[in-house]
Biopython code that builds the backbone (N, CA, C, O; Angstrom):
import numpy as np
from Bio.PDB.StructureBuilder import StructureBuilder

atoms = [
    (1, "MET", "N", (1.836, -19.663, 19.457)),
    (1, "MET", "CA", (0.450, -19.588, 19.640)),
    (1, "MET", "C", (0.003, -18.311, 20.284)),
    (1, "MET", "O", (-1.066, -17.781, 19.980)),
    (2, "ASN", "N", (0.778, -17.849, 21.124)),
    (2, "ASN", "CA", (0.160, -16.777, 21.892)),
    (2, "ASN", "C", (-0.159, -15.590, 20.989)),
    (2, "ASN", "O", (-1.169, -14.939, 21.259)),
    (3, "GLU", "N", (0.615, -15.227, 19.914)),
    (3, "GLU", "CA", (0.290, -14.333, 19.146)),
    (3, "GLU", "C", (-0.995, -14.609, 18.306)),
    (3, "GLU", "O", (-1.545, -13.585, 17.900)),
    (4, "ILE", "N", (-1.506, -15.643, 18.009)),
    (4, "ILE", "CA", (-2.825, -15.836, 17.313)),
    (4, "ILE", "C", (-3.707, -15.602, 18.300)),
    (4, "ILE", "O", (-4.771, -15.210, 17.820)),
    (5, "TYR", "N", (-3.725, -15.683, 19.622)),
    (5, "TYR", "CA", (-4.884, -15.712, 20.521)),
    (5, "TYR", "C", (-4.991, -14.204, 21.002)),
    (5, "TYR", "O", (-6.083, -13.767, 21.366)),
    (6, "THR", "N", (-3.856, -13.413, 21.001)),
    (6, "THR", "CA", (-3.849, -12.102, 21.591)),
    (6, "THR", "C", (-3.546, -11.074, 20.452)),
    (6, "THR", "O", (-2.948, -10.030, 20.711)),
    (7, "ARG", "N", (-3.995, -11.404, 19.090)),
    (7, "ARG", "CA", (-3.941, -10.325, 18.039)),
    (7, "ARG", "C", (-4.878, -9.382, 18.175)),
    (7, "ARG", "O", (-5.831, -9.776, 18.847)),
    (8, "ILE", "N", (-4.970, -8.195, 17.757)),
    (8, "ILE", "CA", (-5.808, -7.171, 17.691)),
    (8, "ILE", "C", (-6.092, -6.664, 16.368)),
    (8, "ILE", "O", (-5.209, -6.956, 15.562)),
    (9, "SER", "N", (-7.022, -6.017, 15.915)),
    (9, "SER", "CA", (-7.421, -5.325, 14.802)),
    (9, "SER", "C", (-7.454, -3.885, 15.068)),
    (9, "SER", "O", (-8.365, -3.433, 15.762)),
    (10, "VAL", "N", (-6.406, -3.000, 14.508)),
    (10, "VAL", "CA", (-6.289, -1.785, 14.887)),
    (10, "VAL", "C", (-7.231, -0.920, 13.889)),
    (10, "VAL", "O", (-7.042, -0.974, 12.674)),
    (11, "ARG", "N", (-8.237, -0.133, 14.448)),
    (11, "ARG", "CA", (-9.227, 0.651, 13.528)),
    (11, "ARG", "C", (-8.788, 2.026, 13.312)),
    (11, "ARG", "O", (-9.126, 2.646, 12.303)),
    (12, "LYS", "N", (-7.961, 2.585, 14.332)),
    (12, "LYS", "CA", (-7.520, 3.932, 14.373)),
    (12, "LYS", "C", (-6.067, 4.267, 14.453)),
    (12, "LYS", "O", (-5.412, 3.929, 15.439)),
    (13, "PHE", "N", (-5.529, 4.931, 13.434)),
    (13, "PHE", "CA", (-4.023, 5.176, 13.563)),
    (13, "PHE", "C", (-3.689, 6.595, 13.817)),
    (13, "PHE", "O", (-4.455, 7.528, 13.574)),
    (14, "LYS", "N", (-2.563, 6.701, 14.294)),
    (14, "LYS", "CA", (-1.922, 8.088, 14.635)),
    (14, "LYS", "C", (-1.790, 8.746, 13.135)),
    (14, "LYS", "O", (-1.823, 8.068, 12.108)),
    (15, "SER", "N", (-1.648, 10.054, 13.167)),
    (15, "SER", "CA", (-1.390, 10.699, 11.999)),
    (15, "SER", "C", (0.240, 10.846, 11.744)),
    (15, "SER", "O", (0.714, 11.459, 10.788)),
    (16, "ASP", "N", (0.957, 10.225, 12.693)),
    (16, "ASP", "CA", (2.414, 10.364, 12.484)),
    (16, "ASP", "C", (2.880, 9.690, 11.239)),
    (16, "ASP", "O", (2.354, 8.624, 10.920)),
    (17, "PRO", "N", (3.828, 10.221, 10.502)),
    (17, "PRO", "CA", (4.388, 9.516, 9.231)),
    (17, "PRO", "C", (5.134, 8.202, 9.499)),
    (17, "PRO", "O", (5.876, 8.268, 10.480)),
    (18, "VAL", "N", (5.117, 7.217, 8.965)),
    (18, "VAL", "CA", (5.839, 5.947, 9.264)),
    (18, "VAL", "C", (7.143, 6.054, 8.736)),
    (18, "VAL", "O", (7.188, 6.021, 7.506)),
    (19, "GLU", "N", (8.332, 6.184, 9.397)),
    (19, "GLU", "CA", (9.651, 6.130, 8.699)),
    (19, "GLU", "C", (9.877, 5.329, 7.739)),
    (19, "GLU", "O", (9.407, 4.192, 7.785)),
    (20, "LYS", "N", (10.630, 5.745, 6.688)),
    (20, "LYS", "CA", (10.697, 4.809, 5.625)),
    (20, "LYS", "C", (11.603, 3.529, 5.905)),
    (20, "LYS", "O", (11.506, 2.487, 5.258)),
    (21, "GLY", "N", (12.566, 3.755, 7.032)),
    (21, "GLY", "CA", (13.303, 2.555, 7.296)),
    (21, "GLY", "C", (12.493, 1.476, 7.888)),
    (21, "GLY", "O", (12.821, 0.301, 7.724)),
    (22, "LYS", "N", (11.373, 1.839, 8.622)),
    (22, "LYS", "CA", (10.456, 0.774, 9.053)),
    (22, "LYS", "C", (9.968, 0.005, 8.007)),
    (22, "LYS", "O", (10.081, -1.217, 7.913)),
    (23, "ILE", "N", (9.294, 0.928, 7.037)),
    (23, "ILE", "CA", (8.475, 0.293, 5.878)),
    (23, "ILE", "C", (9.542, -0.603, 5.230)),
    (23, "ILE", "O", (9.229, -1.764, 4.967)),
    (24, "THR", "N", (10.642, -0.205, 4.982)),
    (24, "THR", "CA", (11.773, -1.065, 4.211)),
    (24, "THR", "C", (11.914, -2.485, 5.062)),
    (24, "THR", "O", (11.888, -3.573, 4.487)),
    (25, "ALA", "N", (12.059, -2.356, 6.406)),
    (25, "ALA", "CA", (12.322, -3.381, 7.278)),
    (25, "ALA", "C", (11.125, -4.405, 7.233)),
    (25, "ALA", "O", (11.356, -5.613, 7.272)),
    (26, "VAL", "N", (9.834, -3.906, 7.150)),
    (26, "VAL", "CA", (8.975, -4.827, 7.175)),
    (26, "VAL", "C", (8.790, -5.594, 5.732)),
    (26, "VAL", "O", (8.674, -6.812, 5.597)),
    (27, "LEU", "N", (8.788, -4.639, 4.715)),
    (27, "LEU", "CA", (8.795, -5.414, 3.323)),
    (27, "LEU", "C", (9.919, -6.183, 3.105)),
    (27, "LEU", "O", (9.695, -7.142, 2.365)),
    (28, "ARG", "N", (11.200, -6.070, 3.554)),
    (28, "ARG", "CA", (12.335, -6.954, 3.508)),
    (28, "ARG", "C", (12.019, -8.290, 4.269)),
    (28, "ARG", "O", (12.377, -9.381, 3.825)),
    (29, "ALA", "N", (11.410, -8.157, 5.299)),
    (29, "ALA", "CA", (10.957, -9.366, 6.084)),
    (29, "ALA", "C", (9.904, -10.127, 5.388)),
    (29, "ALA", "O", (10.001, -11.353, 5.420)),
    (30, "THR", "N", (8.955, -9.612, 4.789)),
    (30, "THR", "CA", (7.895, -10.380, 4.068)),
    (30, "THR", "C", (8.515, -10.814, 2.888)),
    (30, "THR", "O", (7.854, -11.675, 2.308)),
    (31, "MET", "N", (9.802, -10.434, 2.219)),
    (31, "MET", "CA", (10.275, -11.131, 1.152)),
    (31, "MET", "C", (10.909, -12.427, 1.599)),
    (31, "MET", "O", (11.286, -13.210, 0.727)),
    (32, "GLN", "N", (11.060, -12.721, 2.850)),
    (32, "GLN", "CA", (11.617, -13.891, 3.500)),
    (32, "GLN", "C", (10.602, -15.071, 3.247)),
    (32, "GLN", "O", (10.993, -16.234, 3.147)),
    (33, "ALA", "N", (9.123, -14.666, 3.140)),
    (33, "ALA", "CA", (8.269, -15.722, 3.097)),
    (33, "ALA", "C", (8.380, -16.753, 1.942)),
    (33, "ALA", "O", (8.978, -16.469, 0.904)),
    (34, "PRO", "N", (7.781, -17.970, 2.149)),
    (34, "PRO", "CA", (8.032, -18.982, 1.087)),
    (34, "PRO", "C", (7.392, -18.512, -0.244)),
    (34, "PRO", "O", (6.424, -17.769, -0.408)),
    (35, "SER", "N", (8.189, -19.140, -1.164)),
    (35, "SER", "CA", (7.453, -18.855, -2.645)),
    (35, "SER", "C", (7.675, -19.933, -3.512)),
    (35, "SER", "O", (8.618, -20.691, -3.288)),
    (36, "ALA", "N", (6.806, -20.132, -4.637)),
    (36, "ALA", "CA", (6.987, -21.369, -5.451)),
    (36, "ALA", "C", (8.445, -21.718, -5.835)),
    (36, "ALA", "O", (9.181, -20.955, -6.460)),
    (37, "GLY", "N", (8.750, -22.825, -5.439)),
    (37, "GLY", "CA", (10.054, -23.367, -6.014)),
    (37, "GLY", "C", (11.197, -22.408, -5.098)),
    (37, "GLY", "O", (12.371, -22.451, -5.466)),
    (38, "ASN", "N", (10.932, -21.798, -4.249)),
    (38, "ASN", "CA", (11.865, -21.024, -3.403)),
    (38, "ASN", "C", (12.696, -20.099, -4.133)),
    (38, "ASN", "O", (13.887, -19.934, -3.871)),
    (39, "GLN", "N", (11.876, -19.299, -5.340)),
    (39, "GLN", "CA", (12.441, -18.563, -6.268)),
    (39, "GLN", "C", (12.568, -17.121, -5.831)),
    (39, "GLN", "O", (13.347, -16.290, -6.299)),
    (40, "HIS", "N", (11.623, -16.940, -4.794)),
    (40, "HIS", "CA", (11.645, -15.329, -4.486)),
    (40, "HIS", "C", (11.666, -14.353, -5.548)),
    (40, "HIS", "O", (12.652, -13.618, -5.615)),
    (41, "PRO", "N", (10.605, -14.212, -6.505)),
    (41, "PRO", "CA", (10.797, -13.547, -7.719)),
    (41, "PRO", "C", (10.544, -12.057, -7.549)),
    (41, "PRO", "O", (10.278, -11.381, -8.542)),
    (42, "TRP", "N", (10.610, -11.532, -6.381)),
    (42, "TRP", "CA", (10.346, -9.980, -6.225)),
    (42, "TRP", "C", (11.578, -9.207, -5.777)),
    (42, "TRP", "O", (12.540, -9.725, -5.210)),
    (43, "GLU", "N", (11.456, -7.877, -6.094)),
    (43, "GLU", "CA", (12.348, -7.043, -5.806)),
    (43, "GLU", "C", (11.807, -5.918, -4.874)),
    (43, "GLU", "O", (10.607, -5.658, -4.794)),
    (44, "PHE", "N", (12.804, -5.256, -4.159)),
    (44, "PHE", "CA", (12.380, -4.146, -3.287)),
    (44, "PHE", "C", (12.705, -2.826, -3.734)),
    (44, "PHE", "O", (13.905, -2.669, -3.956)),
    (45, "PHE", "N", (11.901, -1.740, -3.945)),
    (45, "PHE", "CA", (12.588, -0.509, -4.531)),
    (45, "PHE", "C", (12.196, 0.519, -3.390)),
    (45, "PHE", "O", (11.279, 0.348, -2.587)),
    (46, "GLU", "N", (12.960, 1.506, -3.444)),
    (46, "GLU", "CA", (13.036, 2.452, -2.126)),
    (46, "GLU", "C", (11.932, 3.552, -2.514)),
    (46, "GLU", "O", (11.582, 4.391, -1.685)),
    (47, "ASN", "N", (11.462, 3.515, -3.658)),
    (47, "ASN", "CA", (10.289, 4.817, -4.069)),
    (47, "ASN", "C", (9.016, 4.193, -3.605)),
    (47, "ASN", "O", (8.287, 3.505, -4.319)),
    (48, "THR", "N", (8.780, 4.525, -2.193)),
    (48, "THR", "CA", (7.542, 4.345, -1.582)),
    (48, "THR", "C", (6.872, 5.620, -0.904)),
    (48, "THR", "O", (7.570, 6.372, -0.223)),
    (49, "TRP", "N", (5.835, 5.803, -1.050)),
    (49, "TRP", "CA", (5.168, 6.775, -0.453)),
    (49, "TRP", "C", (3.690, 6.510, 0.291)),
    (49, "TRP", "O", (2.754, 5.929, -0.258)),
    (50, "ALA", "N", (3.673, 6.939, 1.366)),
    (50, "ALA", "CA", (2.449, 6.865, 2.321)),
    (50, "ALA", "C", (1.708, 8.055, 2.177)),
    (50, "ALA", "O", (2.180, 9.172, 2.392)),
    (51, "VAL", "N", (0.407, 7.800, 1.770)),
    (51, "VAL", "CA", (-0.611, 9.153, 1.500)),
    (51, "VAL", "C", (-1.573, 9.054, 2.680)),
    (51, "VAL", "O", (-2.184, 8.033, 2.997)),
    (52, "GLU", "N", (-1.630, 10.158, 3.252)),
    (52, "GLU", "CA", (-2.637, 10.080, 4.554)),
    (52, "GLU", "C", (-4.046, 10.638, 3.872)),
    (52, "GLU", "O", (-4.115, 11.661, 3.191)),
    (53, "ASP", "N", (-4.876, 9.981, 4.114)),
    (53, "ASP", "CA", (-6.452, 10.431, 3.799)),
    (53, "ASP", "C", (-7.394, 10.096, 4.752)),
    (53, "ASP", "O", (-8.017, 9.047, 4.918)),
    (54, "GLU", "N", (-7.406, 11.309, 5.447)),
    (54, "GLU", "CA", (-8.682, 11.409, 6.496)),
    (54, "GLU", "C", (-8.467, 10.170, 7.588)),
    (54, "GLU", "O", (-9.430, 9.458, 7.873)),
    (55, "GLY", "N", (-7.238, 9.959, 8.149)),
    (55, "GLY", "CA", (-6.922, 9.013, 9.287)),
    (55, "GLY", "C", (-6.610, 7.661, 8.762)),
    (55, "GLY", "O", (-6.420, 6.776, 9.596)),
    (56, "VAL", "N", (-6.533, 7.387, 7.560)),
    (56, "VAL", "CA", (-6.075, 6.154, 7.000)),
    (56, "VAL", "C", (-5.167, 6.485, 5.870)),
    (56, "VAL", "O", (-5.243, 7.551, 5.259)),
    (57, "ARG", "N", (-4.166, 5.399, 5.563)),
    (57, "ARG", "CA", (-3.129, 5.508, 4.590)),
    (57, "ARG", "C", (-3.184, 4.736, 3.271)),
    (57, "ARG", "O", (-3.423, 3.529, 3.274)),
    (58, "PHE", "N", (-3.003, 5.303, 2.339)),
    (58, "PHE", "CA", (-2.884, 4.289, 1.158)),
    (58, "PHE", "C", (-1.392, 4.412, 0.679)),
    (58, "PHE", "O", (-0.729, 5.397, 1.003)),
    (59, "PHE", "N", (-0.942, 3.547, 0.013)),
    (59, "PHE", "CA", (0.770, 3.484, -0.410)),
    (59, "PHE", "C", (0.778, 3.725, -1.823)),
    (59, "PHE", "O", (-0.267, 3.630, -2.468)),
    (60, "ILE", "N", (1.928, 4.045, -2.387)),
    (60, "ILE", "CA", (2.413, 4.008, -3.876)),
    (60, "ILE", "C", (3.618, 3.524, -3.613)),
    (60, "ILE", "O", (4.312, 3.928, -2.679)),
    (61, "LEU", "N", (3.965, 2.583, -4.454)),
    (61, "LEU", "CA", (5.236, 1.782, -4.601)),
    (61, "LEU", "C", (5.845, 1.948, -6.108)),
    (61, "LEU", "O", (5.277, 1.295, -6.983)),
    (62, "ALA", "N", (6.767, 2.627, -6.423)),
    (62, "ALA", "CA", (7.196, 2.774, -7.719)),
    (62, "ALA", "C", (8.387, 1.669, -8.047)),
    (62, "ALA", "O", (9.386, 1.573, -7.334)),
    (63, "GLY", "N", (8.188, 0.972, -9.038)),
    (63, "GLY", "CA", (9.151, -0.030, -9.453)),
    (63, "GLY", "C", (9.962, 0.719, -10.683)),
    (63, "GLY", "O", (10.168, 1.932, -10.680)),
    (64, "ILE", "N", (10.378, -0.139, -11.697)),
    (64, "ILE", "CA", (11.200, 0.132, -12.748)),
    (64, "ILE", "C", (10.246, 0.591, -14.126)),
    (64, "ILE", "O", (10.579, 1.492, -14.896)),
    (65, "GLU", "N", (9.225, -0.078, -14.230)),
    (65, "GLU", "CA", (8.213, -0.081, -15.268)),
    (65, "GLU", "C", (6.837, 0.399, -14.725)),
    (65, "GLU", "O", (6.061, 1.023, -15.449)),
    (66, "ARG", "N", (6.571, 0.112, -13.510)),
    (66, "ARG", "CA", (5.008, 0.456, -13.302)),
    (66, "ARG", "C", (5.120, 0.641, -11.700)),
    (66, "ARG", "O", (6.077, 0.275, -11.018)),
    (67, "ALA", "N", (4.177, 1.158, -11.325)),
    (67, "ALA", "CA", (3.953, 1.542, -10.044)),
    (67, "ALA", "C", (2.620, 0.815, -9.370)),
    (67, "ALA", "O", (1.717, 0.412, -10.104)),
    (68, "LEU", "N", (2.557, 0.681, -8.010)),
    (68, "LEU", "CA", (1.517, 0.013, -7.424)),
    (68, "LEU", "C", (0.926, 0.969, -6.435)),
    (68, "LEU", "O", (1.639, 1.602, -5.656)),
    (69, "VAL", "N", (-0.280, 1.068, -6.464)),
    (69, "VAL", "CA", (-1.064, 1.815, -5.451)),
    (69, "VAL", "C", (-2.061, 0.724, -4.485)),
    (69, "VAL", "O", (-2.910, -0.030, -4.958)),
    (70, "ILE", "N", (-1.771, 0.840, -3.267)),
    (70, "ILE", "CA", (-2.260, -0.067, -2.388)),
    (70, "ILE", "C", (-3.304, 0.567, -1.576)),
    (70, "ILE", "O", (-2.944, 1.326, -0.676)),
    (71, "ASP", "N", (-4.643, 0.337, -1.793)),
    (71, "ASP", "CA", (-5.764, 0.787, -1.424)),
    (71, "ASP", "C", (-6.161, 1.938, -2.078)),
    (71, "ASP", "O", (-5.349, 2.459, -2.842)),
    (72, "ALA", "N", (-7.464, 2.535, -1.897)),
    (72, "ALA", "CA", (-7.865, 3.764, -2.733)),
    (72, "ALA", "C", (-8.333, 4.836, -1.760)),
    (72, "ALA", "O", (-8.987, 5.803, -2.151)),
    (73, "GLY", "N", (-7.953, 4.635, -0.348)),
    (73, "GLY", "CA", (-8.360, 5.818, 0.531)),
    (73, "GLY", "C", (-9.717, 5.944, 1.035)),
    (73, "GLY", "O", (-10.633, 5.207, 0.669)),
    (74, "ARG", "N", (-9.838, 6.904, 1.895)),
    (74, "ARG", "CA", (-11.455, 7.101, 2.603)),
    (74, "ARG", "C", (-12.159, 8.137, 1.992)),
    (74, "ARG", "O", (-13.373, 8.026, 1.819)),
    (75, "SER", "N", (-11.475, 9.249, 1.604)),
    (75, "SER", "CA", (-12.290, 10.447, 1.268)),
    (75, "SER", "C", (-12.769, 10.555, -0.308)),
    (75, "SER", "O", (-13.557, 11.425, -0.681)),
    (76, "GLY", "N", (-12.245, 9.649, -1.113)),
    (76, "GLY", "CA", (-12.537, 9.751, -2.567)),
    (76, "GLY", "C", (-11.388, 10.671, -3.400)),
    (76, "GLY", "O", (-11.570, 11.095, -4.541)),
    (77, "LEU", "N", (-10.232, 10.880, -2.639)),
    (77, "LEU", "CA", (-9.057, 11.613, -3.294)),
    (77, "LEU", "C", (-8.985, 11.155, -4.698)),
    (77, "LEU", "O", (-9.294, 10.006, -5.014)),
    (78, "ASP", "N", (-8.606, 11.985, -5.485)),
    (78, "ASP", "CA", (-8.437, 11.620, -7.096)),
    (78, "ASP", "C", (-6.926, 10.958, -6.979)),
    (78, "ASP", "O", (-5.968, 11.731, -6.973)),
    (79, "ILE", "N", (-6.743, 9.781, -6.903)),
    (79, "ILE", "CA", (-5.743, 8.944, -6.857)),
    (79, "ILE", "C", (-4.744, 9.082, -7.938)),
    (79, "ILE", "O", (-3.521, 9.060, -7.802)),
    (80, "ARG", "N", (-5.462, 9.234, -9.095)),
    (80, "ARG", "CA", (-4.583, 9.502, -10.457)),
    (80, "ARG", "C", (-3.665, 10.635, -10.104)),
    (80, "ARG", "O", (-2.437, 10.552, -10.120)),
    (81, "SER", "N", (-4.292, 11.597, -9.815)),
    (81, "SER", "CA", (-3.429, 13.050, -9.587)),
    (81, "SER", "C", (-2.322, 12.696, -8.536)),
    (81, "SER", "O", (-1.144, 12.899, -8.828)),
    (82, "VAL", "N", (-2.675, 12.163, -7.303)),
    (82, "VAL", "CA", (-1.646, 11.923, -6.518)),
    (82, "VAL", "C", (-0.453, 11.124, -7.033)),
    (82, "VAL", "O", (0.690, 11.497, -6.770)),
    (83, "VAL", "N", (-0.703, 9.989, -7.792)),
    (83, "VAL", "CA", (0.259, 9.213, -8.325)),
    (83, "VAL", "C", (1.234, 9.935, -9.204)),
    (83, "VAL", "O", (2.460, 9.829, -9.181)),
    (84, "LYS", "N", (0.355, 10.828, -10.130)),
    (84, "LYS", "CA", (1.277, 11.617, -11.136)),
    (84, "LYS", "C", (1.959, 12.434, -10.539)),
    (84, "LYS", "O", (2.919, 12.863, -11.179)),
    (85, "SER", "N", (1.759, 12.971, -9.124)),
    (85, "SER", "CA", (2.571, 14.013, -8.556)),
    (85, "SER", "C", (3.813, 13.364, -8.038)),
    (85, "SER", "O", (4.811, 14.010, -7.719)),
    (86, "VAL", "N", (3.709, 11.935, -7.957)),
    (86, "VAL", "CA", (5.147, 11.498, -7.505)),
    (86, "VAL", "C", (5.871, 10.667, -8.437)),
    (86, "VAL", "O", (7.063, 10.465, -8.206)),
    (87, "THR", "N", (5.301, 10.126, -9.512)),
    (87, "THR", "CA", (5.851, 9.384, -10.610)),
    (87, "THR", "C", (5.132, 9.392, -11.819)),
    (87, "THR", "O", (3.908, 9.464, -11.710)),
    (88, "SER", "N", (5.684, 9.326, -13.099)),
    (88, "SER", "CA", (5.249, 9.135, -14.213)),
    (88, "SER", "C", (4.800, 7.972, -14.757)),
    (88, "SER", "O", (4.205, 7.924, -15.834)),
    (89, "LEU", "N", (5.120, 6.769, -13.883)),
    (89, "LEU", "CA", (4.903, 5.557, -14.392)),
    (89, "LEU", "C", (3.501, 5.206, -14.548)),
    (89, "LEU", "O", (2.708, 5.836, -13.849)),
    (90, "PRO", "N", (3.034, 4.285, -15.363)),
    (90, "PRO", "CA", (1.691, 3.630, -15.314)),
    (90, "PRO", "C", (1.648, 2.904, -13.923)),
    (90, "PRO", "O", (2.653, 2.665, -13.253)),
    (91, "PHE", "N", (0.321, 2.571, -13.558)),
    (91, "PHE", "CA", (0.189, 2.075, -12.113)),
    (91, "PHE", "C", (-0.937, 1.140, -12.079)),
    (91, "PHE", "O", (-1.850, 1.274, -12.894)),
    (92, "ASP", "N", (-0.952, 0.216, -11.217)),
    (92, "ASP", "CA", (-2.113, -0.587, -11.137)),
    (92, "ASP", "C", (-2.763, -0.353, -9.780)),
    (92, "ASP", "O", (-2.054, 0.361, -9.072)),
    (93, "LEU", "N", (-3.918, -0.746, -9.196)),
    (93, "LEU", "CA", (-4.489, -0.471, -8.134)),
    (93, "LEU", "C", (-4.666, -1.780, -7.509)),
    (93, "LEU", "O", (-5.132, -2.677, -8.211)),
    (94, "LEU", "N", (-4.339, -2.039, -6.199)),
    (94, "LEU", "CA", (-4.561, -3.294, -5.560)),
    (94, "LEU", "C", (-5.560, -2.762, -4.243)),
    (94, "LEU", "O", (-5.167, -1.857, -3.507)),
    (95, "ILE", "N", (-6.609, -3.293, -4.085)),
    (95, "ILE", "CA", (-7.512, -3.192, -2.983)),
    (95, "ILE", "C", (-7.415, -4.261, -2.097)),
    (95, "ILE", "O", (-7.684, -5.414, -2.433)),
    (96, "THR", "N", (-7.010, -3.910, -0.873)),
    (96, "THR", "CA", (-6.652, -5.054, 0.242)),
    (96, "THR", "C", (-8.098, -5.753, 0.635)),
    (96, "THR", "O", (-8.202, -6.977, 0.708)),
    (97, "HIS", "N", (-9.228, -4.836, 0.885)),
    (97, "HIS", "CA", (-10.335, -5.329, 1.200)),
    (97, "HIS", "C", (-11.514, -4.211, 0.987)),
    (97, "HIS", "O", (-11.247, -3.021, 0.820)),
    (98, "ALA", "N", (-12.719, -4.682, 1.010)),
    (98, "ALA", "CA", (-13.729, -3.919, 0.599)),
    (98, "ALA", "C", (-14.286, -2.888, 1.697)),
    (98, "ALA", "O", (-15.289, -2.240, 1.397)),
    (99, "ASP", "N", (-13.752, -2.723, 2.817)),
    (99, "ASP", "CA", (-14.243, -1.470, 3.680)),
    (99, "ASP", "C", (-14.199, -0.274, 3.064)),
    (99, "ASP", "O", (-13.284, 0.019, 2.294)),
    (100, "PRO", "N", (-15.200, 0.533, 3.354)),
    (100, "PRO", "CA", (-15.284, 2.025, 2.551)),
    (100, "PRO", "C", (-13.861, 2.744, 2.846)),
    (100, "PRO", "O", (-13.338, 3.414, 1.955)),
    (101, "ASP", "N", (-13.281, 2.601, 4.043)),
    (101, "ASP", "CA", (-12.107, 3.473, 4.162)),
    (101, "ASP", "C", (-10.896, 3.038, 3.408)),
    (101, "ASP", "O", (-9.799, 3.586, 3.508)),
    (102, "HIS", "N", (-11.190, 1.932, 2.586)),
    (102, "HIS", "CA", (-10.043, 1.707, 1.609)),
    (102, "HIS", "C", (-10.482, 1.554, -0.003)),
    (102, "HIS", "O", (-9.805, 1.087, -0.919)),
    (103, "THR", "N", (-11.812, 2.091, -0.044)),
    (103, "THR", "CA", (-12.415, 1.844, -1.603)),
    (103, "THR", "C", (-12.946, 3.143, -2.210)),
    (103, "THR", "O", (-13.379, 3.151, -3.363)),
    (104, "ALA", "N", (-12.918, 4.305, -1.405)),
    (104, "ALA", "CA", (-13.381, 5.598, -1.873)),
    (104, "ALA", "C", (-12.958, 5.982, -3.094)),
    (104, "ALA", "O", (-13.793, 6.345, -3.922)),
    (105, "GLY", "N", (-11.730, 5.967, -3.367)),
    (105, "GLY", "CA", (-10.963, 6.347, -4.581)),
    (105, "GLY", "C", (-11.397, 5.502, -5.744)),
    (105, "GLY", "O", (-11.189, 5.923, -6.882)),
    (106, "ASN", "N", (-12.053, 4.208, -5.526)),
    (106, "ASN", "CA", (-12.328, 3.646, -6.801)),
    (106, "ASN", "C", (-13.010, 4.316, -7.781)),
    (106, "ASN", "O", (-12.860, 4.101, -8.983)),
    (107, "ARG", "N", (-13.806, 5.178, -7.270)),
    (107, "ARG", "CA", (-14.711, 6.001, -8.401)),
    (107, "ARG", "C", (-13.993, 6.689, -9.439)),
    (107, "ARG", "O", (-14.634, 7.278, -10.309)),
    (108, "PHE", "N", (-12.765, 6.683, -9.449)),
    (108, "PHE", "CA", (-11.828, 7.359, -10.429)),
    (108, "PHE", "C", (-11.371, 6.302, -11.519)),
    (108, "PHE", "O", (-10.632, 6.653, -12.439)),
    (109, "PHE", "N", (-11.811, 5.048, -11.400)),
    (109, "PHE", "CA", (-11.334, 4.025, -12.186)),
    (109, "PHE", "C", (-12.636, 3.339, -12.921)),
    (109, "PHE", "O", (-13.569, 2.969, -12.208)),
    (110, "SER", "N", (-12.696, 3.171, -14.341)),
    (110, "SER", "CA", (-13.758, 2.634, -14.838)),
    (110, "SER", "C", (-13.688, 1.074, -14.895)),
    (110, "SER", "O", (-14.772, 0.534, -15.115)),
    (111, "THR", "N", (-12.791, 0.393, -14.764)),
    (111, "THR", "CA", (-12.716, -0.939, -14.743)),
    (111, "THR", "C", (-11.847, -1.471, -13.492)),
    (111, "THR", "O", (-11.019, -0.765, -12.916)),
    (112, "PHE", "N", (-12.106, -2.654, -13.186)),
    (112, "PHE", "CA", (-11.070, -3.099, -12.066)),
    (112, "PHE", "C", (-10.561, -4.510, -12.638)),
    (112, "PHE", "O", (-9.726, -5.164, -12.013)),
]
sb = StructureBuilder()
sb.init_structure("model")
sb.init_model(0)
sb.init_chain("A")
sb.init_seg("    ")
for serial, (resi, resn, name, xyz) in enumerate(atoms, 1):
    if name == "N":
        sb.init_residue(resn, " ", resi, " ")
    sb.init_atom(name, np.array(xyz, "f"), 0.0, 1.0, " ", f" {name:<3s}", serial, name[0])
structure = sb.get_structure()
């Protein structure tokens, strides 16, 4: 219970890159969460990129058939160009929440 009462919301991050091993460890831990029928229908792939955008990061995860972009950045960076620089896969965009520092790149998409 202590974790619930002492949690914090970080609003500013260091510009230091996050080591791929740490990202892998966190994603592997989340894969242990319960799933429907305990099937755990996900896979983890090593092709992961963190993109620094004016003090916030968005992520690109490349799978076998598609890629996933998590959040759209702060500055309005052309996400399509960034994704094409690391993978030729088609991709989906996932916005975690509607704060401006996560949605500026939405303008490059005509539909959601």
